[in-house]
C-alpha positions in Angstrom: -11.0 -10.8 -22.8 -7.3 -10.0 -23.3 -4.9 -10.4 -20.4 -3.8 -7.1 -19.1 -2.1 -7.8 -15.7 1.5 -8.5 -15.2 3.1 -10.7 -12.5 3.9 -7.9 -10.1 0.5 -6.4 -10.4 -1.1 -9.8 -9.7 1.2 -10.5 -6.7 0.4 -7.1 -5.1 -3.3 -7.6 -5.5 -3.1 -11.1 -3.9 -1.0 -9.7 -0.9 -3.6 -6.9 -0.4 -6.4 -9.4 -0.6 -4.8 -11.7 2.0 -4.1 -8.7 4.3 -7.8 -7.6 4.1 -9.0 -11.1 4.9 -6.6 -11.4 7.8 -7.6 -8.0 9.2 -11.3 -9.1 9.0 -10.7 -12.5 10.5 -8.8 -10.9 13.4 -11.6 -8.5 14.1 -9.4 -5.4 13.3 -11.9 -4.3 10.7 -15.6 -5.1 11.0 -19.0 -3.9 10.1 -19.5 -2.1 6.8 -15.7 -1.4 6.4 -15.0 -5.1 7.0 -17.6 -6.2 4.4 -16.2 -3.7 1.9 -12.7 -5.1 2.6 -13.9 -8.6 1.9 -15.6 -7.5 -1.3 -12.4 -5.8 -2.5 -10.4 -8.9 -1.4 -12.7 -11.1 -3.6 -12.4 -8.8 -6.6 -8.6 -8.6 -6.2 -8.4 -12.3 -6.0 -10.6 -13.0 -9.0 -8.9 -10.4 -11.2 -5.5 -11.8 -10.3 -6.5 -15.3 -11.2 -8.0 -14.4 -14.5 -5.3 -11.9 -15.2 -7.8 -9.2 -16.4 -8.8 -6.0 -14.7 -11.9 -4.5 -16.3 -10.9 -0.9 -15.3 -7.5 -1.1 -17.2 -9.0 -1.0 -20.7 -11.1 2.0 -19.7 -8.0 3.8 -18.5 -5.8 2.6 -21.3 -3.5 0.8 -18.8 -1.8 -2.6 -19.2 0.9 -4.1 -17.0 1.2 -7.3 -19.0 4.3 -8.0 -21.0 3.8 -8.2 -24.7 
């Protein structure tokens, strides 16, 4: 698994994940939409921590510096 995410990409994903968790915890989003938001927040967090996005190789994208 080759790293394919740069620092800016990782930071943006972590900010979005934190925002989704905050919106859910404040009750602004709930139900199915809230659950999907938490799932996306989890995926964004994990991909940021491991610095690999499984969709990027399929699309031929990399934001990591070489």
